[in-house]
C-alpha positions in Angstrom: 11.9 -6.0 19.0 8.9 -8.3 19.4 6.7 -9.2 16.4 3.7 -7.0 17.4 6.0 -4.0 17.9 7.7 -4.7 14.5 4.4 -4.6 12.7 3.1 -1.6 14.5 6.3 0.4 13.8 6.1 -0.8 10.2 2.8 1.0 9.9 0.6 -2.1 9.3 -1.3 -2.4 12.5 -1.2 1.3 13.3 -2.8 2.2 10.0 -5.9 0.4 11.1 -6.6 -1.0 7.6 -5.8 -4.7 7.7 -8.1 -7.5 8.8 -7.1 -9.8 11.7 -6.4 -12.6 9.2 -4.0 -10.5 7.2 -2.2 -9.4 10.4 -2.0 -12.9 11.5 -0.4 -14.0 8.2 2.1 -11.1 8.4 3.0 -12.1 12.0 3.6 -15.6 10.8 5.6 -14.4 7.8 7.9 -12.4 10.0 9.1 -15.6 11.6 9.7 -17.3 8.2 11.8 -14.7 6.4 13.7 -17.4 4.5 10.5 -18.0 2.5 10.5 -14.5 1.3 13.9 -14.1 -0.1 17.1 -12.6 1.5 16.8 -10.7 4.7 16.6 -7.0 4.3 19.6 -5.3 5.8 18.8 -1.8 6.9 21.0 -0.1 9.4 22.8 -2.0 12.1 21.3 0.0 14.9 17.9 0.5 16.4 15.4 2.1 13.9 12.0 3.6 14.3 10.5 1.8 11.3 11.1 -1.6 9.6 9.9 -3.2 6.3 7.1 -5.7 6.8 7.6 -9.0 5.0 5.5 -9.8 2.0 2.4 -11.9 2.9 3.4 -14.3 0.1 6.4 -15.5 -1.8 8.0 -13.4 -4.5 6.6 -15.7 -7.2 3.1 -16.1 -5.8 1.5 -13.7 -8.2 3.1 -15.1 -11.4 2.3 -15.1 -14.3 0.6 -11.7 -13.6 3.6 -10.1 -11.9 7.0 -11.8 -12.1 9.1 -12.7 -9.1 12.0 -10.5 -9.9 9.7 -7.4 -10.1 8.3 -8.3 -6.7 11.7 -8.8 -5.2 13.1 -5.5 -6.4 10.0 -3.6 -5.6 9.9 -4.9 -2.0 13.5 -5.4 -1.1 14.9 -2.3 -2.9 12.2 0.4 -3.5 10.2 -0.2 -0.3 13.3 -0.7 1.8 14.7 2.6 0.5 11.7 4.5 1.8 12.2 3.0 5.2 15.9 3.7 5.3 15.4 7.3 4.2 12.5 7.8 6.7 14.7 6.5 9.6 17.5 8.8 8.5 15.1 11.8 8.3 13.9 11.1 11.9 17.3 10.8 13.4 17.5 13.1 16.4 13.8 13.5 16.6 12.8 11.0 19.4 9.3 12.5 19.6 8.6 11.8 16.0 10.2 8.3 16.1 7.6 7.3 18.6 4.7 8.2 16.3 3.0 5.8 13.9 3.0 6.4 10.2 -0.6 7.4 10.4 0.2 10.1 13.0 3.0 11.4 10.9 1.1 11.6 7.6 -2.1 13.0 9.0 -0.4 15.9 10.7 2.5 16.9 8.4 2.3 20.6 9.5 3.7 19.4 12.9 6.8 18.1 11.2 9.8 20.5 11.3 10.1 22.2 7.9 13.6 21.1 7.3 12.6 17.4 7.2 8.9 17.7 6.2 9.3 16.8 2.6 11.5 13.8 3.4 9.0 12.6 5.9 6.1 13.2 3.6 7.7 11.3 0.7 9.3 8.4 2.6 6.6 7.9 5.3 4.0 8.0 2.4 6.0 5.6 0.3 6.3 3.2 3.3 2.6 3.4 4.2 1.5 3.0 0.7 3.6 0.0 0.0 2.8 -1.7 3.3 -0.8 -1.5 2.2 -0.2 -2.3 -1.4 1.3 -5.8 -0.8 -2.0 -6.8 0.8 -4.0 -5.4 -2.1 -3.0 -8.3 -4.3 -3.6 -12.1 -4.1 -3.2 -15.1 -6.2 -6.5 -15.7 -8.2 -7.7 -12.3 -7.2 -9.7 -9.8 -9.3 -13.2 -10.4 -10.7 -16.4 -8.7 -9.6 -16.8 -8.4 -5.9 -20.0 -9.6 -4.2 -21.9 -8.6 -1.1 -21.8 -5.2 0.5 -18.8 -4.0 -1.5 -20.3 -5.1 -4.8 -23.6 -3.4 -3.9 -21.8 -0.2 -2.9 -19.8 -0.2 -6.2 -23.0 -0.6 -8.2 -24.8 2.1 -6.2 -22.0 4.6 -6.6 -20.8 3.9 -10.2 -23.7 2.2 -11.8 -22.0 -1.1 -12.5 -18.7 -2.9 -11.8 -17.6 -2.3 -15.4 -18.1 1.4 -14.9 -16.1 1.3 -11.7 -13.3 -0.5 -13.6 -13.3 2.2 -16.2 -13.1 5.0 -13.7 -10.5 3.3 -11.5 -8.4 2.5 -14.6 -8.7 6.1 -15.7 -7.4 7.3 -12.4 -4.4 5.1 -12.7 -3.7 5.6 -16.3 -4.4 9.3 -16.1 -2.0 9.9 -13.2 0.7 11.9 -15.0 4.0 10.6 -14.0 4.3 8.4 -10.9 1.6 7.9 -8.3 -1.3 5.8 -7.0 -5.0 5.2 -7.8 -7.3 4.8 -4.8 -10.8 3.6 -3.9 -11.8 5.2 -0.6 -14.8 5.4 1.6 -15.3 9.2 1.8 -16.4 11.1 4.9 -20.0 11.2 3.5 -20.2 7.4 3.5 -19.9 7.1 -0.2 -17.3 5.4 -2.3 -14.9 7.6 -4.2 -12.1 7.1 -6.7 -9.1 9.4 -6.4 -5.4 9.6 -7.3 -2.2 11.0 -5.8 1.2 11.8 -7.2 4.5 10.3 -6.1 4.1 9.1 -2.5 0.9 11.0 -1.8 -1.7 9.3 0.4 -5.3 9.9 1.4 -4.0 10.1 5.0 -2.5 13.4 4.2 -5.5 14.7 2.3 -8.1 13.4 4.6 -10.2 12.1 1.7 -11.4 8.9 3.5 -10.6 5.4 4.5 -8.7 3.4 1.9 -10.3 0.3 0.6 -8.1 -0.4 -2.5 -5.0 1.1 -4.0 -2.8 0.5 -7.1 0.8 1.5 -7.5 1.3 3.0 -10.9 4.9 3.9 -10.6 6.7 2.4 -13.6 8.9 0.1 -11.4 5.7 -1.7 -10.4 5.0 -3.0 -13.9 7.7 -2.1 -16.4 9.4 -5.6 -16.6 6.0 -7.3 -17.4 4.2 -4.6 -19.2 6.8 -2.1 -20.5 5.0 1.2 -21.0 1.5 -0.3 -21.2 0.0 1.0 -18.0 -3.6 0.4 -19.1 -2.8 -3.3 -19.5 -1.2 -3.4 -16.0 -4.2 -1.7 -14.5 -6.6 -4.1 -16.2 -4.4 -7.0 -15.1 -4.7 -5.8 -11.5 -8.4 -5.5 -11.5 -9.0 -8.7 -13.4 -6.4 -11.0 -11.9 -4.9 -9.7 -8.7 -7.1 -7.2 -6.8 -7.9 -8.4 -3.3 -11.5 -7.4 -3.2 -12.2 -9.6 -0.2 -9.7 -7.5 1.7 -11.4 -4.3 0.4 -14.8 -5.7 1.5 -13.4 -6.4 5.0 -12.1 -2.8 5.2 -15.5 -1.5 4.1 -17.3 -3.5 6.8 -14.9 -2.3 9.5 -15.2 1.3 8.4 
């Protein structure tokens, strides 16, 4: 499988959410797997979807997220979604040829006996493929330019945006995700989904930023302190430059 097909089947290119520089970095990373820990071993046969490599090393986000958390999160949790999605799609060649975006935006077209498995595992795969690009070393802080202006126009101030985004993440009962999306009316909107839910399935808008608030994303570093993890993301890790690029493209 060539590198472009690998990324498209992994849901990164087909989701239409990553800038050209990020895609280029992922393409480069796919040729240097050694730098990103052990090779992921899925099934020893052709599969419809594959796990994209991290766009940085496991320890790149330390001290804000430790390397072991990133390794387990990526190589175990994300890989499990991909393995289970491929299993759910066995015998469904028509579905195997579709992108993650196509699967998730039209779940009613999925046979009922595998619909929940596809919803959960395609959603988990799509969410995580995006989430890795939402963080960067020396990230966080107040965004400038069009994104900063849009945040101030919608929420009144960046601090108010942080309060509302944190409330979405902290207030998500159980596991799930917090999202900043560009809604269909052209305005920014903060929303949240449970488990592996995604705005692709709800049609709420184009994703600009997301945060994984499942406990496995933060428990080693923050124990049960989800508010601290959310603040850590917004202050130290959030890739607002990537979010700004998505806003400009949208």
